[in-house]
RODO-2510 file (C-alpha; in nm, 4 decimals, decimal comma):
residues 641
     n   res          X          Y          Z
     1     m    10,1190    13,2929    10,1454
     2     c    10,0057    13,4158     9,8086
     3     g    10,0303    13,3176     9,4458
     4     i    10,1583    13,5830     9,2076
     5     a    10,2109    13,5958     8,8326
     6     f    10,2869    13,8402     8,5529
     7     v    10,2660    13,8200     8,1726
     8     l    10,4349    14,0684     7,9379
     9     s    10,3304    14,0382     7,5738
    10     g    10,2911    14,2451     7,2587
    11     g    10,4681    14,5650     7,1592
    12     r    10,7272    14,3724     6,9563
    13     i    10,9079    14,3280     7,2909
    14     v    11,1365    14,0338     7,3604
    15     v    11,2679    14,0330     7,7189
    16     v    11,5992    13,8509     7,7526
    17     p    11,8559    13,7817     8,0272
    18     s    12,1339    13,8525     7,7762
    19     a    12,1659    13,9608     7,4141
    20     a    12,2773    13,6112     7,3083
    21     a    11,9510    13,4624     7,4358
    22     a    11,7479    13,6585     7,1784
    23     a    11,8695    13,4600     6,8782
    24     g    11,5867    13,3114     6,6711
    25     i    11,3048    13,4622     6,8783
    26     h    11,0338    13,6618     6,7039
    27     p    10,7512    13,8317     6,8955
    28     s    10,4010    13,6999     6,8477
    29     d    10,0649    13,8142     6,9818
    30     e     9,9631    13,4678     7,0962
    31     g    10,1964    13,2485     7,2962
    32     k    10,1888    12,8743     7,2408
    33     g    10,2538    12,8173     7,6083
    34     v    10,0647    12,8651     7,9316
    35     t     9,7485    13,0774     7,9211
    36     v     9,6353    13,3363     8,1733
    37     d     9,3468    13,1059     8,2707
    38     e     9,5905    12,8237     8,3428
    39     l     9,8098    13,0499     8,5552
    40     t     9,5045    13,1662     8,7471
    41     e     9,3953    12,8064     8,8085
    42     a     9,7405    12,7115     8,9417
    43     l     9,7639    13,0171     9,1683
    44     r     9,4141    12,9831     9,3146
    45     r     9,5185    12,6858     9,5309
    46     r     9,7909    12,8970     9,6945
    47     g     9,5657    13,1929     9,7687
    48     p     9,2077    13,0812     9,8435
    49     d     9,0922    13,4073    10,0088
    50     s     9,0845    13,6320     9,7021
    51     l     9,1866    13,6356     9,3376
    52     g     9,2378    13,9358     9,1141
    53     c     9,3892    14,0635     8,7899
    54     e     9,5136    14,4013     8,6710
    55     r     9,5995    14,4747     8,3097
    56     l     9,7927    14,7727     8,1738
    57     r     9,9048    14,8668     7,8254
    58     v    10,2250    15,0590     7,7664
    59     c    10,2750    15,2381     7,4342
    60     a    10,6133    15,2686     7,2681
    61     d    10,6407    15,6335     7,3793
    62     g    10,5797    15,5385     7,7429
    63     t    10,2120    15,6301     7,7629
    64     v    10,0301    15,3993     8,0061
    65     l     9,6755    15,2904     7,9254
    66     g     9,4449    15,1148     8,1700
    67     g     9,2754    14,7808     8,1213
    68     d     8,9673    14,6015     8,2447
    69     g     9,1121    14,2739     8,3649
    70     c     9,3279    13,9956     8,2308
    71     g     9,0651    13,7635     8,0938
    72     i     9,0354    13,9064     7,7425
    73     g     9,3413    13,7401     7,5964
    74     d     9,7164    13,6987     7,5976
    75     g     9,8076    13,9258     7,3081
    76     g     9,7936    14,2985     7,2369
    77     d     9,7892    14,5658     6,9710
    78     v    10,0955    14,6173     6,7527
    79     g    10,3317    14,8637     6,9201
    80     v    10,1619    14,8268     7,2587
    81     a    10,3086    14,6161     7,5392
    82     e    10,0496    14,4427     7,7549
    83     l    10,1202    14,3894     8,1255
    84     c     9,8993    14,1447     8,3135
    85     f     9,9331    14,1058     8,6919
    86     i     9,7624    13,8199     8,8789
    87     g     9,7381    13,7826     9,2564
    88     a     9,5811    13,5072     9,4703
    89     t     9,5833    13,5878     9,8411
    90     l     9,6058    13,3772    10,1566
    91     q     9,5652    13,6516    10,4144
    92     l     9,7206    13,5947    10,7538
    93     r     9,7890    13,9521    10,8689
    94     g     9,5901    14,2746    10,8850
    95     a     9,2611    14,3822    11,0407
    96     a     9,0722    14,4234    10,7134
    97     p     9,0580    14,1930    10,4092
    98     v     9,2891    14,2846    10,1216
    99     s     9,3136    14,1604     9,7672
   100     q     9,5828    14,1584     9,5025
   101     p     9,7024    14,3013     9,2705
   102     m     9,7220    14,6136     9,4848
   103     v     9,7178    14,9488     9,3023
   104     g     9,8722    15,2524     9,4726
   105     q     9,7636    15,6141     9,4561
   106     s    10,0326    15,6804     9,1946
   107     g     9,8987    15,4035     8,9716
   108     s    10,1832    15,1658     9,0576
   109     v    10,0904    14,7966     9,0860
   110     l    10,2198    14,5362     9,3333
   111     v    10,1718    14,1618     9,3708
   112     y    10,3570    14,0316     9,6742
   113     n    10,4147    13,6923     9,8308
   114     g    10,5960    13,7196    10,1599
   115     e    10,6142    13,8272    10,5219
   116     i    10,7939    14,1258    10,6691
   117     y    10,9567    14,0644    11,0084
   118     g    11,1775    14,3737    11,0083
   119     g    11,3250    14,6486    10,7922
   120     i    10,9839    14,7987    10,7086
   121     h    10,7339    14,8889    10,9783
   122     v    10,4092    14,6930    10,9636
   123     a    10,1415    14,8142    11,2045
   124     d     9,9456    14,5539    11,4025
   125     d     9,6306    14,6192    11,2030
   126     q     9,8022    14,6363    10,8652
   127     n     9,8890    14,3811    10,5987
   128     d    10,2478    14,3339    10,4745
   129     t    10,1544    14,4149    10,1146
   130     q     9,9927    14,7433    10,2166
   131     s    10,2998    14,8501    10,4146
   132     l    10,5402    14,7513    10,1392
   133     l    10,3437    14,9324     9,8695
   134     a    10,3445    15,2505    10,0792
   135     s    10,7231    15,2263    10,1133
   136     l    10,7764    15,1548     9,7437
   137     e    10,5565    15,4457     9,6386
   138     s    10,7822    15,6801     9,8353
   139     c    11,0856    15,5696     9,6319
   140     c    11,2672    15,7975     9,3903
   141     s    11,1996    15,6943     9,0300
   142     c    11,5272    15,8234     8,8806
   143     d    11,7259    15,5533     8,7046
   144     c    12,0583    15,6805     8,8429
   145     h    11,9401    15,6342     9,2029
   146     v    11,8992    15,2563     9,1847
   147     l    12,2748    15,2021     9,1539
   148     v    12,3869    15,3809     9,4733
   149     r    12,3335    15,3530     9,8485
   150     d    12,2771    15,7283     9,9020
   151     e    11,9295    15,8340    10,0099
   152     t    11,9593    16,1689     9,8289
   153     c    11,9146    16,1391     9,4532
   154     s    12,1908    16,3094     9,2525
   155     c    11,9495    16,3624     8,9598
   156     c    11,6476    16,5303     9,1184
   157     g    11,7666    16,5967     9,4729
   158     s    11,4778    16,4068     9,6302
   159     v    11,5338    16,2389     9,9647
   160     g    11,4171    15,8793     9,9824
   161     k    11,5341    15,5263     9,9219
   162     s    11,5469    15,3540     9,5860
   163     v    11,3540    15,0339     9,5157
   164     p    11,6665    14,8123     9,5626
   165     q    11,7349    14,9857     9,8954
   166     i    11,3831    14,9169    10,0209
   167     l    11,3878    14,5521     9,9129
   168     s    11,7364    14,4988    10,0588
   169     t    11,6157    14,6002    10,4051
   170     i    11,3275    14,3500    10,4285
   171     k    11,3817    14,0782    10,6873
   172     g    11,1784    13,7738    10,6001
   173     p    11,0858    13,5654    10,2950
   174     w    10,9470    13,7368     9,9866
   175     a    10,8913    13,7284     9,6119
   176     l    10,7328    14,0210     9,4287
   177     i    10,6450    14,1858     9,1011
   178     y    10,6110    14,5646     9,1079
   179     w    10,5241    14,8140     8,8347
   180     q    10,6667    15,1585     8,9145
   181     k    10,4454    15,3811     8,7035
   182     d    10,6494    15,7033     8,7237
   183     s    10,9628    15,5415     8,5801
   184     k    10,7788    15,2885     8,3564
   185     t    10,9875    15,0179     8,5218
   186     l    10,8964    14,6593     8,6104
   187     w    11,0719    14,5310     8,9238
   188     f    11,0737    14,1664     9,0305
   189     g    11,2773    13,9332     9,2488
   190     r    11,3156    13,6968     9,5436
   191     d    11,4767    13,7320     9,8852
   192     a    11,8438    13,6448     9,9267
   193     f    11,7712    13,2837    10,0302
   194     g    11,4851    13,2198     9,7864
   195     r    11,2391    13,1251    10,0602
   196     r    10,9448    13,2043     9,8325
   197     s    10,9046    13,0522     9,4883
   198     l    10,9211    13,2561     9,1673
   199     l    10,9539    13,0877     8,8286
   200     v    11,0438    13,2621     8,5039
   201     h    10,9661    13,1791     8,1425
   202     w    11,2162    13,3446     7,9118
   203     p    11,0924    13,4116     7,5578
   204     t    11,1462    13,1229     7,3151
   205     p    11,0680    13,0727     6,9445
   206     d    10,7471    12,8949     7,0511
   207     d    10,6373    13,1524     7,3085
   208     s    10,7921    13,4995     7,2952
   209     r    10,6188    13,6295     7,6085
   210     f    10,8004    13,7058     7,9347
   211     i    10,6213    13,5325     8,2245
   212     l    10,6719    13,5127     8,6007
   213     s    10,4732    13,2831     8,8290
   214     s    10,4864    13,1325     9,1763
   215     v    10,4063    12,7902     9,0325
   216     s    10,3858    12,6003     8,7056
   217     h    10,0536    12,4887     8,5636
   218     r    10,0149    12,1120     8,5650
   219     s    10,0217    12,0830     8,1843
   220     f    10,3601    12,2583     8,1618
   221     a    10,5712    12,0414     8,3896
   222     i    10,8044    11,9740     8,0974
   223     n    11,1188    11,7675     8,1409
   224     t    11,4411    11,9580     8,1697
   225     s    11,7426    11,8401     7,9758
   226     a    11,9974    11,6054     8,1285
   227     s    12,2474    11,8907     8,1388
   228     t    12,0064    12,1035     8,3375
   229     v    11,9521    11,8285     8,5945
   230     n    12,3242    11,7669     8,6289
   231     g    12,3750    12,1389     8,6719
   232     l    12,1152    12,1469     8,9499
   233     e    12,2767    11,8592     9,1347
   234     s    12,6249    12,0113     9,1120
   235     g    12,5068    12,3531     9,2250
   236     a    12,5094    12,5543     8,9035
   237     n    12,5892    12,9235     8,9462
   238     n    12,3264    13,1800     9,0379
   239     e    12,3333    13,3651     8,7073
   240     f    12,1129    13,3196     8,4049
   241     s    12,2065    13,0581     8,1483
   242     d    12,2198    13,1379     7,7777
   243     s    12,1378    12,7792     7,6901
   244     t    11,8347    12,7315     7,4687
   245     n    11,8022    12,3670     7,5751
   246     m    11,5879    12,4551     7,8742
   247     s    11,2442    12,3734     8,0099
   248     y    10,9538    12,6132     7,9765
   249     w    11,0113    12,7317     8,3359
   250     e    11,3247    12,8066     8,5365
   251     e    11,3734    12,9003     8,9000
   252     l    11,4450    13,2721     8,9103
   253     p    11,7791    13,3185     9,0887
   254     c    11,7664    13,5197     9,4101
   255     g    11,8039    13,8924     9,3622
   256     i    11,6426    14,2167     9,2477
   257     y    11,5774    14,2738     8,8763
   258     n    11,4162    14,5348     8,6580
   259     i    11,3003    14,5939     8,3018
   260     q    11,2856    14,9508     8,1718
   261     l    10,9853    15,0062     7,9424
   262     k    11,0072    15,3844     7,9100
   263     d    11,0498    15,4630     7,5383
   264     f    11,1365    15,0978     7,4811
   265     e    11,1560    15,1390     7,1048
   266     k    11,4266    15,4022     7,1535
   267     n    11,6134    15,2415     7,4423
   268     g    11,5874    14,8770     7,3363
   269     m    11,7861    14,7055     7,0628
   270     c    11,5123    14,7411     6,8027
   271     m    11,5185    14,5617     6,4717
   272     k    11,2559    14,5252     6,2039
   273     e    11,0545    14,2597     6,3886
   274     a    11,1463    14,3014     6,7555
   275     c    11,2702    14,5280     7,0337
   276     i    11,5142    14,3398     7,2563
   277     v    11,4839    14,4564     7,6176
   278     k    11,7487    14,3276     7,8591
   279     v    11,6903    14,2523     8,2237
   280     r    11,9150    14,4329     8,4702
   281     k    12,0177    14,2619     8,7946
   282     h    12,0927    14,4804     9,0975
   283     h    12,3225    14,4276     9,3939
   284     w    12,1853    14,3966     9,7435
   285     l    12,2334    14,7374     9,9081
   286     d    12,2565    14,6135    10,2662
   287     s    12,6087    14,5205    10,3772
   288     s    12,4848    14,2942    10,6573
   289     l    12,2823    14,0939    10,4057
   290     d    12,5878    14,0584    10,1826
   291     k    12,7798    13,9024    10,4708
   292     l    12,5078    13,6430    10,5272
   293     i    12,4965    13,5485    10,1596
   294     q    12,8748    13,5167    10,1381
   295     w    12,8675    13,3000    10,4529
   296     k    13,1720    13,4587    10,6144
   297     r    13,2629    13,2816    10,9371
   298     k    13,5650    13,4129    11,1263
   299     s    13,6565    13,0937    11,3098
   300     i    13,6611    12,7718    11,1071
   301     v    13,9587    12,5529    11,2030
   302     p    14,0139    12,5072    11,5783
   303     t    14,3462    12,4878    11,7561
   304     v    14,4109    12,2314    12,0268
   305     d    14,3532    12,5057    12,2822
   306     d    14,0192    12,5947    12,1251
   307     l    13,8961    12,2383    12,1611
   308     t    13,9985    12,2095    12,5260
   309     t    13,9529    12,5476    12,6958
   310     h    13,6591    12,7239    12,5240
   311     n    13,8344    13,0592    12,5637
   312     s    13,6230    13,2529    12,3165
   313     v    13,3035    13,2314    12,1218
   314     g    13,3016    13,4413    11,8085
   315     n    13,2959    13,8026    11,9265
   316     y    13,2277    13,6997    12,2864
   317     h    13,5128    13,6554    12,5336
   318     l    13,4218    13,4117    12,8058
   319     s    13,5038    13,4923    13,1658
   320     e    13,6831    13,2489    13,3935
   321     s    13,3473    13,1189    13,5165
   322     f    13,2721    12,9888    13,1651
   323     r    13,6043    12,8095    13,1023
   324     n    13,4406    12,4789    13,1983
   325     p    13,3382    12,3104    12,8682
   326     t    12,9895    12,2249    12,9921
   327     e    12,9185    12,5791    13,1089
   328     a    13,0673    12,7216    12,7884
   329     d    12,8429    12,5007    12,5766
   330     k    12,5385    12,6206    12,7680
   331     y    12,6437    12,9837    12,7277
   332     i    12,6775    12,9471    12,3506
   333     a    12,3524    12,7498    12,3240
   334     y    12,1706    13,0221    12,5171
   335     k    12,2799    13,2802    12,2585
   336     v    12,1274    13,0639    11,9861
   337     l    11,8148    12,9970    12,1906
   338     i    11,7512    13,3730    12,2272
   339     v    11,7483    13,4361    11,8500
   340     l    11,5532    13,1177    11,7761
   341     r    11,2931    13,2163    12,0326
   342     e    11,2581    13,5599    11,8711
   343     s    11,2357    13,4016    11,5254
   344     v    10,9521    13,1703    11,6311
   345     m    10,7743    13,4545    11,8115
   346     l    10,7809    13,6747    11,4992
   347     r    10,6421    13,3915    11,2876
   348     t    10,3629    13,2869    11,5220
   349     n    10,2004    13,6115    11,6336
   350     v     9,8253    13,5700    11,5991
   351     n     9,6860    13,9019    11,4766
   352     r     9,3343    14,0465    11,4771
   353     l     9,2205    13,8898    11,1530
   354     f     9,3457    13,5479    11,2596
   355     e     9,1748    13,5765    11,5976
   356     g     8,8499    13,6683    11,4215
   357     d     8,8702    13,3471    11,2192
   358     l     8,9516    13,1381    11,5239
   359     t     8,6415    13,2442    11,7157
   360     k     8,4333    13,0604    11,4549
   361     l     8,5900    12,7246    11,5454
   362     k     8,5028    12,4819    11,8203
   363     d     8,7357    12,4602    12,1188
   364     d     8,8772    12,1225    12,0193
   365     e     8,9518    12,2501    11,6681
   366     l     9,1553    12,5526    11,7717
   367     a     9,4924    12,4835    11,6079
   368     p     9,6025    12,8003    11,4254
   369     i     9,9600    12,6788    11,3764
   370     a    10,0946    12,3322    11,2925
   371     i    10,4422    12,1826    11,2707
   372     l    10,5756    11,9413    11,0100
   373     f    10,6756    11,6933    11,2763
   374     s    10,9183    11,4034    11,2720
   375     g    10,9960    11,4017    11,6428
   376     g    11,3533    11,4865    11,5476
   377     l    11,5706    11,7625    11,6884
   378     d    11,4538    12,0522    11,4681
   379     s    11,0800    11,9886    11,4929
   380     m    11,0963    11,9248    11,8680
   381     i    11,2727    12,2571    11,9281
   382     l    11,0127    12,4352    11,7145
   383     a    10,7294    12,2674    11,9055
   384     a    10,8734    12,3614    12,2445
   385     l    10,9269    12,7245    12,1383
   386     l    10,5823    12,7519    11,9802
   387     d    10,4348    12,6295    12,3071
   388     q    10,5915    12,9312    12,4805
   389     f    10,4185    13,1857    12,2570
   390     l    10,0835    13,0338    12,1631
   391     d     9,7951    13,0754    12,4081
   392     s     9,7518    12,7526    12,6027
   393     k     9,3824    12,7352    12,5055
   394     w     9,4841    12,6413    12,1529
   395     t     9,5905    12,3018    12,0275
   396     i     9,9157    12,2508    11,8363
   397     d     9,8886    12,0088    11,5446
   398     l    10,1914    11,7859    11,4852
   399     l    10,1755    11,6608    11,1249
   400     n    10,3612    11,3345    11,0665
   401     v    10,3715    11,1409    10,7385
   402     s    10,4613    10,7743    10,6997
   403     f    10,4807    10,5291    10,4108
   404     d    10,5394    10,2362    10,6437
   405     g    10,2733    10,2827    10,9096
   406     q    10,3957    10,2660    11,2688
   407     l    10,7314    10,1200    11,1583
   408     a    10,8744    10,4256    10,9830
   409     p    11,1600    10,5887    11,1813
   410     d    10,9843    10,9258    11,1786
   411     r    10,6641    10,7733    11,3193
   412     i    10,8557    10,6048    11,5998
   413     s    11,0383    10,9262    11,6910
   414     a    10,7163    11,1303    11,6556
   415     l    10,5394    10,9102    11,9119
   416     a    10,8358    10,9441    12,1484
   417     g    10,8469    11,3189    12,0839
   418     l    10,4780    11,3548    12,1642
   419     k    10,5332    11,1974    12,5069
   420     e    10,8232    11,4315    12,5765
   421     l    10,6226    11,7392    12,4770
   422     q    10,3358    11,6244    12,6994
   423     r    10,5867    11,5941    12,9814
   424     i    10,7340    11,9451    12,9506
   425     s    10,3962    12,1101    12,8799
   426     p    10,1133    11,8972    13,0215
   427     i     9,8451    12,1694    12,9968
   428     r     9,8885    12,2020    12,6198
   429     r     9,6729    11,9917    12,3854
   430     w     9,9196    11,8262    12,1489
   431     r     9,7514    11,6572    11,8525
   432     l     9,9659    11,4120    11,6557
   433     v     9,8112    11,3744    11,3100
   434     e     9,9213    11,0434    11,1579
   435     i     9,9179    11,0748    10,7777
   436     d     9,9572    10,7235    10,6372
   437     t     9,9598    10,6166    10,2760
   438     a    10,1191    10,3791    10,0275
   439     l    10,3077    10,5000     9,7222
   440     t    10,1105    10,2626     9,4997
   441     n     9,7910    10,4557     9,5838
   442     l     9,9256    10,7934     9,4762
   443     k     9,9368    10,7875     9,0953
   444     e     9,7199    11,0960     9,0431
   445     e     9,8742    11,2782     9,3399
   446     s    10,2247    11,2012     9,2133
   447     e    10,1456    11,3555     8,8773
   448     h    10,0173    11,6665     9,0504
   449     v    10,3271    11,6914     9,2712
   450     m    10,5473    11,6542     8,9621
   451     s    10,4003    11,9808     8,8357
   452     l    10,4672    12,1448     9,1722
   453     i    10,8329    12,0454     9,1989
   454     h    10,8975    12,1512     8,8378
   455     p    11,1529    12,2559     8,7159
   456     s    11,3179    12,0139     8,9628
   457     n    11,2740    11,6654     8,8203
   458     t    11,4731    11,3933     8,9964
   459     y    11,3225    11,1061     9,1926
   460     m    11,4700    11,2542     9,5091
   461     d    11,2839    11,5805     9,4413
   462     l    10,9630    11,3875     9,3774
   463     n    11,0003    11,1804     9,6961
   464     i    11,0581    11,4904     9,9078
   465     g    10,7795    11,6748     9,7278
   466     i    10,5219    11,3999     9,7857
   467     a    10,6150    11,3674    10,1532
   468     l    10,5897    11,7445    10,2079
   469     w    10,2685    11,7747    10,0073
   470     l    10,0972    11,4969    10,2032
   471     a    10,2219    11,6254    10,5379
   472     a    10,1057    11,9796    10,4609
   473     s     9,7582    11,8508    10,3759
   474     g     9,7132    11,7614    10,7432
   475     d     9,4697    11,4883    10,6405
   476     g     9,5107    11,1851    10,8618
   477     w     9,4107    11,0102    11,1830
   478     v     9,4407    11,1011    11,5498
   479     d     9,4807    10,8421    11,8231
   480     g     9,2813    10,9969    12,1054
   481     s     9,4269    10,7557    12,3593
   482     i     9,7767    10,9005    12,3260
   483     c     9,6673    11,2602    12,2548
   484     n     9,4094    11,2617    12,5366
   485     m     9,1258    11,3558    12,3005
   486     k     8,7841    11,2315    12,1874
   487     d     8,7383    10,9888    12,4786
   488     g     9,0469    10,7992    12,3697
   489     s     8,9045    10,6890    12,0355
   490     r     9,0862    10,6937    11,7027
   491     y     8,9249    10,9395    11,4633
   492     k     8,9667    11,0941    11,1179
   493     y     9,0962    11,4507    11,1216
   494     k     9,2070    11,7190    10,8771
   495     s     9,4110    12,0054    11,0183
   496     t     9,2815    12,3561    10,9458
   497     s     9,6084    12,5260    11,0449
   498     r     9,7118    12,7766    10,7800
   499     v    10,0649    12,8342    10,9116
   500     l    10,3183    12,5492    10,9144
   501     l    10,6559    12,5662    11,0875
   502     v    10,9314    12,3773    10,9077
   503     g    11,2898    12,3039    10,9984
   504     y    11,6334    12,2079    10,7814
   505     g    12,0510    12,0387    10,7758
   506     r    12,3274    11,7912    10,7019
   507     h    12,7086    11,8097    10,6424
   508     r    12,8586    11,5092    10,8270
   509     t    12,9843    11,3485    10,5022
   510     k    13,1819    11,6547    10,3955
   511     y    13,3494    11,6731    10,7347
   512     r    13,4614    11,3108    10,7066
   513     l    13,6021    11,3747    10,3595
   514     g    13,7753    11,7073    10,4125
   515     g    13,7595    11,8273    10,7719
   516     w    13,6557    12,1686    10,8998
   517     v    13,7364    12,3692    10,5868
   518     s    13,5342    12,1347    10,3650
   519     l    13,2475    12,1407    10,6136
   520     d    13,2377    12,5214    10,6112
   521     e    13,2553    12,5294    10,2319
   522     e    12,9714    12,2785    10,2045
   523     m    12,7572    12,4819    10,4427
   524     r    12,8275    12,7949    10,2382
   525     l    12,7336    12,6197     9,9137
   526     d    12,4152    12,4825    10,0701
   527     v    12,3019    12,8301    10,1718
   528     q    12,3929    12,9839     9,8352
   529     r    12,2078    12,7215     9,6315
   530     i    11,9212    12,6473     9,8690
   531     w    11,6951    12,8653     9,6495
   532     k    11,7368    12,6176     9,3652
   533     r    11,7698    12,2872     9,5471
   534     n    11,5134    12,3255     9,8232
   535     m    11,3188    12,6401     9,8882
   536     g    11,1261    12,6894     9,5644
   537     r    11,0278    12,3233     9,5490
   538     d    10,9247    12,3054     9,9142
   539     d    10,7330    12,6326     9,8999
   540     r    10,5305    12,5143     9,6006
   541     c    10,4460    12,1757     9,7548
   542     i    10,3382    12,3087    10,0941
   543     s    10,1476    12,6164     9,9739
   544     d     9,9443    12,4128     9,7248
   545     h     9,7073    12,3418    10,0155
   546     g     9,6471    12,7110    10,0836
   547     k     9,8942    12,7030    10,3721
   548     e    10,2066    12,9007    10,4469
   549     a    10,5439    12,7482    10,5342
   550     r    10,7591    12,9435    10,7780
   551     f    11,1239    12,8602    10,8413
   552     p    11,2480    12,9900    11,1802
   553     f    11,5953    12,8379    11,1340
   554     l    11,6444    13,0467    10,8168
   555     d    11,5776    13,3782    10,9888
   556     e    11,8429    13,6411    10,9109
   557     n    11,9304    13,6981    11,2789
   558     v    11,9564    13,3236    11,3446
   559     i    12,1997    13,2832    11,0543
   560     k    12,3965    13,5900    11,1678
   561     t    12,4316    13,4512    11,5204
   562     l    12,5408    13,1081    11,3979
   563     l    12,8095    13,2688    11,1801
   564     e    12,9479    13,4531    11,4822
   565     i    13,0040    13,1230    11,6631
   566     p    13,3157    12,9138    11,5833
   567     l    13,2377    12,6198    11,3581
   568     w    13,3576    12,3625    11,6116
   569     e    13,0953    12,4888    11,8552
   570     i    12,8204    12,4419    11,5952
   571     a    12,9048    12,0803    11,5189
   572     k    13,1627    11,8276    11,6324
   573     l    13,1332    11,5674    11,3642
   574     d    13,4060    11,3338    11,4803
   575     e    13,1653    11,2307    11,7542
   576     p    12,8884    10,9687    11,7118
   577     v    12,5594    11,0357    11,5335
   578     g    12,3146    11,1931    11,7764
   579     k    12,5866    11,3770    11,9686
   580     g    12,8372    11,5767    11,7660
   581     d    12,6186    11,6523    11,4645
   582     k    12,4067    11,9616    11,5334
   583     k    12,5953    11,9998    11,8594
   584     i    12,4691    12,3510    11,9283
   585     l    12,1042    12,2573    11,8651
   586     r    12,1361    11,9568    12,0957
   587     e    12,2427    12,1953    12,3701
   588     v    11,9446    12,4175    12,2877
   589     a    11,7162    12,1142    12,3199
   590     n    11,8650    12,0392    12,6610
   591     l    11,7987    12,3975    12,7721
   592     l    11,4343    12,3475    12,6719
   593     g    11,4120    12,0261    12,8744
   594     l    11,4033    11,8026    12,5653
   595     k    11,6473    11,5387    12,6886
   596     g    11,5228    11,2666    12,4541
   597     a    11,5141    11,4878    12,1452
   598     a    11,8700    11,6011    12,2154
   599     l    11,9840    11,2451    12,1359
   600     q    11,7818    11,1946    11,8180
   601     p    11,9804    11,1332    11,4950
   602     k    11,9152    11,3588    11,1971
   603     r    11,7080    11,2030    10,9165
   604     a    11,5878    11,3620    10,5940
   605     i    11,2120    11,3381    10,5393
   606     q    11,2428    11,1002    10,2427
   607     f    11,4253    10,8472    10,4624
   608     g    11,2456    10,9041    10,7910
   609     s    10,9043    10,8596    10,6285
   610     r    11,0364    10,5667    10,4202
   611     i    10,9086    10,7073    10,0930
   612     a    11,2609    10,6755     9,9483
   613     r    11,2662    10,3018    10,0207
   614     e    10,9195    10,2493     9,8725
   615     s    11,0046    10,4626     9,5693
   616     n    11,3257    10,2680     9,5078
   617     r    11,1382     9,9374     9,5191
   618     k    10,8672    10,0691     9,2870
   619     n    11,0914    10,2350     9,0280
   620     f    11,4133    10,0312     9,0457
   621     g    11,3216     9,7024     9,2126
   622     s    11,5435     9,7558     9,5175
   623     n    11,7464    10,0112     9,7117
   624     r    12,0700     9,8717     9,5686
   625     a    11,9534     9,9163     9,2101
   626     a    11,8391    10,2675     9,2903
   627     n    12,1771    10,3576     9,4389
   628     q    12,3514    10,2331     9,1257
   629     a    12,1183    10,4354     8,9044
   630     s    12,1647    10,7486     9,1135
   631     a    12,5380    10,7547     9,0478
   632     g    12,4189    11,0014     8,7840
   633     s    12,1063    11,2132     8,8187
   634     v    11,7949    11,0137     8,7349
   635     e    11,5222    11,2159     8,5690
   636     i    11,1496    11,1624     8,5909
   637     h    11,0035    11,1056     8,2459
   638     q    10,6521    11,2162     8,1669
   639     n    10,4499    11,3094     7,8635
   640     t    10,4430    11,6755     7,7648
   641     r    10,1881    11,8540     7,5594
***
């Protein structure tokens, strides 16, 4: 996990998502918004291992001048665009320490926040950013090449992929900012599911700079308008909005973008006071990725025969031996288990650098990977799979947050889940970290989390954000008597795990309202707007502790496999809670020996931890009053500077 940021200022440049958005904006040398120092402060928490800056100046004719760091100011000379790259690194891969921004042999600059699990080769002793930069530096820099899938450039005849082709092949979560020196082009974007945060500040009359950042500074968690909140809740489209009634920051929609700065005074829409430079959005150039984004499932509505004979499963035709419903369910679940197992394995490999860090710890502290743990279906499956790949000498930390002590549903299920994990893997040290607090004691922490969830700003976002932020801290108590540690005593403990596994789902309501077609549509919408509703917010809250969230259920191959399976095999929502919902995952749990977890009902973290109940009492007086208020989106109000 890393923190990345970029500031473009000076040169009379105004970067806009569309021509209409440029109205009333005049370039200025000094922005009235966030400063480079504030961005650096916010990013440092995400990347505690190293922090660096790289500054370039680009003249109107395309000449690139070097710089000596970002600390000298936020403006630039007239006619010269100033590019400031900031990178804070949490290094989890590679044999040797690396720092960002990373500058290539060609003079190109990369700041990268992500992991590569396929598409680009990453050697065992290499860091993701190093491998990606090497691939990007081999790209053709011709503008015509970025629009086609061909590997041979029609302009210069060179053989090699374009930047969009390279980025489209990456399997895994990522957000990046890349300066391609040869073409004088700035590239930036997020993966197709938005699993890593990237915020954008579009130039405004008060601050004409173009800024990208993983996270907002605390002082700029400005309220969004009511229309923005309503748009978020209804799943506003993935394209840029021309509205000027926006907050300082927006979530950057998933995709690949670029800004061409070569001869910007000639190529931009230049007027007396400003050169308007438009952002170009590029299509994903991987057809398999397109299919995942569009959420195309072949089999949605079952026939009577489908529900009784289990004749086929997606592209798989079952033999006579699998016509029995129970055997068919196991066969389908095994297909899912295979890809889930691979997903967890890819996300939990302990490399050389990590092993070097671990040797410094005491035996009873060895917990390189933790799980955000409710004892529910998702977290139990992740725990059981992690146990298969992590050396048995290491402890697995199970991080559980509660706002109602031992009475919260998630605490009750976590205690039951711990016993079941101890049963299926008795040689493993399982450490349940009980993170208890009361909402009334979290005034300062709540204000901090408000800046992390920004630009999201509903009470639901805040409740989820606080619960995730506290859980990710790993700061709680361990009951040695149930974890078989410390002579059975209860002791204070703070997890040092830097990788956290997290799981995700819902959809029962939509099935009740509209059946299979509505359920499929709701699942498609959830995936297509998860970047705005969930992933950016969750990434910012968890990584604020210098830890990295990994989402095995959102792996590309897992999603692909689930789409190949008929919808009625994924869930059977006319059955009771704890049986038909997440049907396929319940079968996976059974295959792993998790009989108790297979019966657990699904609960969102804000309800399982009981923060939602406590928040409703605090802010509205009761749950009933809160439900009445939430008929429309309820914003959080705070002072802005």
